[in-house]
N, C-alpha and C positions, 0 to 999 in steps of 0.2 A: 435135414430135412429126411423123407421115408424114403428108403430103398431101393422103392421107381423111380423108373426113370420118367415116368408121365409129369405134368407139370402141377406145381399147387394146384391143390382147394383151399386151400386157404390158407394165412399166415398166425401165430400164433405169436408175441410177441408180450413176455413175460422176465422175470428178475428179481431182486430183493427190494423193498421199502426204499425211497428215495432217491429212486436210480434214471428218474426221469424215462419211462414208459409209456407212459400217457403220448408225451408231444414225441414220443418220438412211433408210437400207435397215429397220433391223428397228419399226421407229418405223410404222412405211409400211404390214409385214408385219402389223402391230397390228391397225391398225384397219379397212386392208381382208382384213380372210382371204387376204396375201400371205404365199408361201414361196420361200426367196430360193437364186438361183442364182448362185455366187462366177464369181469374172470376175477369178482375181486367179493370174497362172501361176507362185506359191509356195507357197500354200493346199495344195492338192491334197498335198502330203508331209506326213507324219505324222514328230512330233516335230521342228515345225518352229513352233513355237507364237509363241512373242516375237518373234520375227526379224521373224520375215511379218507384224503384228498381227493375228492372228484376231481378236483380243475375244471369246470362245465363250460369255465367262457374259456377254455383249450380246445374243445370241440368252432375250433371259426379259424380259417389262414384261409387272410386276404381273400375275406370276408364272403368267406362259404361257409357252410355249416359242413360240418359233418358230421353224417348217424350215429345216434348209439343207440347200443339194448341191453335189457338189464342193470339200468342205475334207477333206482327209483322207485320199483315196484310191489313192495310190501312197505304193512306202517312195520316202527319199530318193537308194536311187540308180536306180532307172529314169527314163527320156527317159518323155517325153511332149510332144505337137508340138499343132497347131491342128488340123489333121484331128482328131484324140480327142477336142479339147475341143471341134468342134461336134459328133460325134457325140453323146459325155457330157450335154453341152448338148438339146439334143433331147432326151433319153432324158429328165435331171430338167423341159425342159420338159410333153413328152404327160403325162408321171406326174402334171406337179397342173394342168395343164392339164383330167382324167377329174375328178379331183378338186374342179373347181368354185372353183378357190380363182389367185390371184391371183401369177403370179410375176413374179420382182424379178431380173432385174440387177445384177450391184454387184462394182464391181470394178474396178480404174485398171491393167489392162489393154485397153491402148488395143488393139490386134491381133488380141486375142480378141475383145472388143467387136465390131470392125469388121465382124472375118470374118461375125458369125451379121445383124449391120442388111445388109451390100452382102450377105449368101448366096459365100463366098467359093466356089470352088470349084477341090479340090485334085486337083492331077493325074501323075500321072511322067511322065514325059519324052516333051516336047510340042513343040511344033514353034516358030518366032522369034515371040514376040509383038511387031513392034514399037510398040504403044499402050503395054505396059507395058516395055517398056522404057525406051520413050524418056522416061515415070514416077519408074519409080525414078535414073533416070541425074540424074535432077535431088537424091537423094540424099546425104547423105555416106558416105565410106566405110563412117566409125561409125554413121549409123543403116541402110544397108545389113547392117551385123552383126549388129543389135541384131533386125531381123526375121529375118535367116535366121538365130540360133540359136535365140529363138520358135516360129517357122515347123518346125523338125525338128536339133532334138537331136545329137542321132545324130550326122549327115552335116557338122553341127557342128561337129565335131570332125577334119574328117578335112582336111587345112591345106588340101589340091590343088583343093579348093571354095571356098578364101578368099583363095589366093593373090590375088589384082592384083580389082580391084573389076567388070571383065568378069564375070571368073569368077563371084561374085555375087551378080551380077544373074540369073547362068546361074540359077545353083544356086536363088536364090527363082523364079524364073520356073518351070525345074521343080515345084517345086510347088503352086503358083497359079498351074498355068494350065488353065481357063474351059475346055474343047471339050466335048465329047460324049462321048467314048470313055468317061467312068465315069456310072455310074449320082447325079444329082443328091441325094443326103443332103435336100433340103429340098425336093423338088416337092412337089402334102399340106404343107404344111406354116403355116398358122396368123403368119404375123412380116411381114405388112406394114405392120401397122398399130401403133403404140408410143408413148409418154411420155421420151425423153431428160432426164432431170436431173446438171444437172452441181453438183457442192457445190465451191465456191470460196468460197476466203477471203484476205485483202488481205496482199500479199505480202512482207509483212516480218512482219505476223499468222504466219502458215502458215512462214515461217522460225523465228519465236520456240515454234510446237509442234509443228516439230520436232527444234529442239531440248529439248523439257521431253518429250514419245513419248523420245527417243532416254537419254537420264537414266532417267527409267518403268523401262525395257527393264533397260536397265544393273543397274538397282537388281533388278527380278525375276527376273536370270537370266539375262541373252542370256546372258555368257562361262560359267556352266555347260551352258547349252540346248550352245552348239558344240561344248563337249570330250563329253561323252552324246552325243552324232550323233559325233564322231569315236574315240568309247570303245569304240561299237556296230559298231565297221568301219567304217564310212564315211573314203574315202584322201581325202585334210588334202586336194587339188587340185580335186574335188570345190566347196568348198565358192566358188568361183573360182564357177565355176559357177551358183554361186547370185546371187549381189553383196552388194555393199553389206554391213547385216553382220553372215553369216556371211562376206563377206571380209574383208574390216580387223580381228573378233574373231577370224578362223585369222591372221591377221600381226602378230597381239597373240599369239595362242598359241603364235608361230613365236619368239617375241621379237625382230621385226620393227618390234614400232609400243611405246612406253608405252604408259598409261592415258592422257592427257595427247592425246598424239599419235592416237590413236583416236579420242577423246568430237571432237577438231580435226576432225581428215581425212572423218569416219564424213559429222557436222556438215553438210560443206559439200558430200560425196556427193551426201546427199541430198536435198541442194538442188537439185543442178545435175540430180538423175533429173526432182523436181517441173517443173522447168522443163521439160523430153525430154519429159517427159506434159506437157503444157501445148501443149508445141508440136505435137506428134499429135495434140492433141482440137483443135486450128482444121486442123488438116489433114480431118480429117474431116468439118469444119462446110463445109469447100471440096469434099468431097468429095456434098457433098448433105443431111445429116447435123444436125435442126434440135439442137445440142441448150439446152435451156435451163437457164440459171445462175443457179445462188440460194447464198447468205448459209444454212450450216445449220442457223442458229436464228431462219432464218426463215421458222417453221412456217406462218401463214397464206401464205405462197409458194407454198411445199409443197404443203400441201394445195389451197388455188386449182388447182393445175396439177391436178392429180388427179381432184381432181372431174367440171373441164372436161372430162377425158379421158379416164373409168373408166363 
């Protein structure tokens, strides 16, 4: 929670993949008149339900439908930036507050969540920002590429903006500049008081849950979902951009992987992704964001944290 003793304005539910974030957020929403704003960079896309784990059937508790936002808002061919997410978040957030309901930001895209909690100001063509450059220079090239891709998918496609580490840092710097040349979209927004719940399983349990969920998604029709996207005109190369399930199923459909290889390699990749997510959350904590880590099954601990916050 933020350091201010004021009651929270909203709640964040985050954590690595396959830990049960959605169920926790939906349960909270059902008890405290909440509405969920998705912080998932892939759930924004229509027709990508199984691979992204939308689990829309979970948004109903005891016949009570839970409202959700920023899910199914774009076609798969369209790009989406962090700045667009910020604007869409604020629009949904203010609508929820006007209804006197509790906004719950839920998802595992750390960059999206961090951009709200730390109020990133995005700016075109800034001058050198030495502090930002020094911070980014500590990251690996792979981490920088992931940040750049999430911030500006369209510019990420330009090889000239990512051919060296310094060029990648400069590209990120352009997107993240916090000068006053651009109006601050966070002005007069009540976002300083929040509770961040981190949903976490034991590592071995999470690996097991990832494998179990992967098999379930394949049984539910993940391969057919990807085939449908291609049949509707999505370029198969676009699957690499979406990564994980879509990338590996694409390789399977191109006969570059057997079914067994698909399961094995995808399981490893998702586990590695979960590890990268945890690294991101630890960096968020180092930047001053207090994450209350809890088990998804510890309902008493979750409810106590919320009761003390609201």
